[in-house]
N, C-alpha and C positions, 0 to 999 in steps of 0.2 A: 457464748457460741462459742469463745475463749478457749472452752474446758471440753476437748474432743468425745469425754467419754462420762460424764457428769448425766444424767437424767433428772430431766424437767418434766414436771404438770403444769399442761394447761389448763386452767377453766376457765370459764362463763356462758351464758344463756347461748342459746343455738342462737347461731346463726351472726356472732358477733364476729368470726374469722381468726378460728382458733387454729386451725391450719394454713393460715398464712405465719401467723405466729413461728409452727416449727418449722414450718420451711424455711424463715428468714435465718431462725437460728442454728438448721444446715447450709442453709447459702452462706452464713458470715462466718464457717469455719473450717475448720481443719477439712475435713472432711464434705465440700462442696463439690470436690468433683466426682463421690460416691453419687449409690445414686440415694433418693431420696423415695421410701417404698410407704405409702399407707394402705392401713383395715381401717374399715369399720369394724370397729365388732361387737356389734348388734344386727350388721346384715347378714350371721349367717346359727345355721344352727351351732351343737353346739360340738358335735362329729368333726363337722365340715369346717367349722373354725381351729379343731387343732388340726389337724390335717393340713389345712392354709397357711397357717403361721411356722408351723415344724418341719412340713411338710413328710411325704411318708415312704416309706420301704416298696416295690414290688408282694405283689399281694398281700398287702394289708388291712386291703378291705374289699369286699364285690365292689365288680361297679369302677372303679381306683384305675388310674395307668398302668397298667401290668408291668412295665417299666420302673415305677418312682416316682415322687416329684418332689424335686426342690422347696421349702416352705419360706416362707417372706422372709423369716429370720435370715433365712444364707442367703437371699439376694439382698438383700441389705448390704449386705459384707462389703465394710468398707462408707457404708453411709451413714444415716439414718432409718431406721423405722420409728413412725407414723402410727399410733392406737388405737385412734376416733374414740370415743363412749366406751372407756376404758371399765364404767360401774357395771354396764350389762354382762361382764365375765362372768358366767357361772364359775363354783367353788372348787372344783378340777381345773381346770385353768387358771384360775389364780395362784394354786398352789403353784404347778409346775411352771410359770412364767415366774414364783418369786426366786426360783430353785434358776433361771436360767441370769436375774437380776443378782441374785447373787456368788453365784461361781461359774457365770459368763459361757455356759456352756448347755449344752440341748440335747434330747432324742427325738429322731421324725419317730414317725409312728407308729407302731410294729420292728425301731431299733431298737438295736442293744448297746450300740456304741455311741457315747457322747462326742458330740461336734461342738467345734467352739463360734463361740458367737460375737463378730468381729460388726456391731453396730453404736450405735446411740438411740436409747428408748426416749421418743418423749411421746409423753399420753396427753391425753385430754376426754374430758367430761364436760356435761353440763349437769352432773349431779353435784351434792356434797359428801364427798366423801368421805368425812372424820362422821358426820351423821349417821351412813351405814353401817358404819366401823362398831360404831355404840351399837346399833339393831341388830349386829352381828349379821351385817350380809354381804360383807369387805372386810375382808383379813388387816386386820391389822397394821403385822409386819410387812404388806407388802406393799401398806399405801405410807410406811413409812421409807421403803425401800424407795418408790415414785416421786417419794416430795422432795429429790436433792433439794431442787430448787424451783417453787413457785407460782407460775406466772397468773395474773387474775387478770382477764379483761371486762373491761366494761365492760353493761349494755351501751348503747347508740345514744340512748336519750339522756344518760349520766357524762356526754364528750356530744356534747349538741354542736361543739365548734368543727366536730370533723368534718358534719355535715357536708358543706358548701367542697370542702377540698374532695371528699369522697364522691362525692352527682358531679362535679367535674372530670374526676378520672372517670368514672361509668359515663357519661353523656358525651369524654373522646373516644374510649372504648365504641359504643352500640354506634354513632355518630361513620365511624370507620368501617363495621360492619353492613350495616342501613346504607351504605353510599348517600349518605346526608349532611351538607355542611353543613351542622352548628352552630351559632357562634360562644353562646351558654345559654345559661338560665334566669330569668326576670328577677327582680328583685321580690314582685310580687311571688312569682312561683318560689324564689326562695327563703322566704317569709311562711309558706303552708308550711315546706321541709321541715325546716328547721322547729315550726310550733308541735311537728309530728312525734308523739313517744315511740314507735316506730321498734313493733313490740315483737317485728322480727328479727328486730338489730341492722346489718348491713346486707343481708342477704333478699329483709325486705327491698331497704332504700334502693337498692342498685333494680329490682324490679318493677320500684316506682319510675325510676331514671329512663328505663326501657319502653314501657307503656308510654310516659310522657312524647316516649320523641317517635312513637310510632304514628300518635295522635297527632305530632308537630311535620308541616315535612320541611321545614331547612328554618334556621337562624334562629332565631331567638326562642326558648322552650315560655309559653304565659302560661299561668297561675292558670286558665281553663283547662288546661293540655293534664296537668297533675293529678295522677288517680291512685286513691288511699284507701289502702283495708277495704274497704265493701265494694269496689270494683266502680266504684261513681264521679263523677270529676265533683273533687273539691268546692263548694259553692261560695263562690265570695271572697279566691283567695285574693285577687288584688286589692278588694273592697278591705280588707283586715288587714294584708299589709299597707294601708293609707289609713290608721286605724283615727286620724284626726277628720274624715272624708266628711262630709255629715250625712250621706246615705250609706259609709259602712253599714254592714249586717250586724247584726246582735245574737249573743249564743240561742236566745228563743226564740229567731226568728230561722233557725237553721232550716232544719224540717221542711219546711214549706217552701223556704228560699229554694232549698233543694230540687223542689219539684217546679220553681218556678222555669230556673236557671234550664233543666231537663228542656220543660215545653218552647223556654224560647230557642235555645240551640238548636233544638229538633225540625222549628221552625228556618232557619237562618240555613237547614242544612237541607229542608224538602225545596226551597224559592233560589239555592245557590250563592247563597251569602248576600241576594238584593235584603238591602237595608228596609225599603218603600214595603216591596212587599208581604216580606215577613212579617210588620206590624202591620197589614192590614189582615193576615191569616190570624192576626192573634186578638186584630176587634181593637187596637189601641193606638194613636197616635205616632205621629215615627218619632219628637221630639221623647214622647216615654219612653222609645224602646232605646232610643241611645244612653238614657239615667239607668235603665236598668243593665244596657250592656256593658259601661263606666264600675257599677256597684256590684254586679257577678264578679265580674274580671274578664269579662267574656270575649273576644279580641274574634269578629266575625269575618275575617281575612285571611287569617289562619282557617 
């Protein structure tokens, strides 16, 4: 952040928070009062991407603004230009971007005049650019121009200690949005969250917290509200958090437990949370229902 012109390359899996890293670099730098301009290089076709990036002169192509248009390189003047998914750039645009980095000048589409670039470029990708260089799909000279300072953002499964902090942060945000007074996550809910591998990384975690908040009226988030991957409530969340409990579920019982837990939850919904009626509806004794509620981490009052 202290070097306002140095290019940075941020790499990591999808959903780890690469854009947040780029924004942090911007907000901690001398350029913080300038604009932060982001462009997803995978979102536009080649011709449109070039025009979006560099802008175009009047009459440069059919369908464009007759007055021409300023591009994002110019719009980022005095600030930071964030190029997301840079590995998707085609060879022609790679060459033009290389010139921008080397000479710090650019030309609009259809233009003949070099314009000065005054923006720091931070690029990100979830691809292995060095591997792409070896395969001939990414320019080696561009790679080294971008790779002045390389920041690797590890996946969430490799930094599980972040899960409680991020979860509390997201729950606070979502609680304000939903106008619900959440007090935090139960130990069982945290155990379920910390035990998940998070293939979708931080983005998936935020979705899980939002789903849990939707399923909980307020107060503490129980493990029974934590919905992961498949979209089904995580069975036995509180039970697995209490590994010493005699009724804790084993991994071999998981699929059967999932069906039974859903069966019991449905009975509680239909009976409005009345445990006696739910037990009768499922043909089991009330004390048996209590044991199953505890084993599966189901909180009928919630």
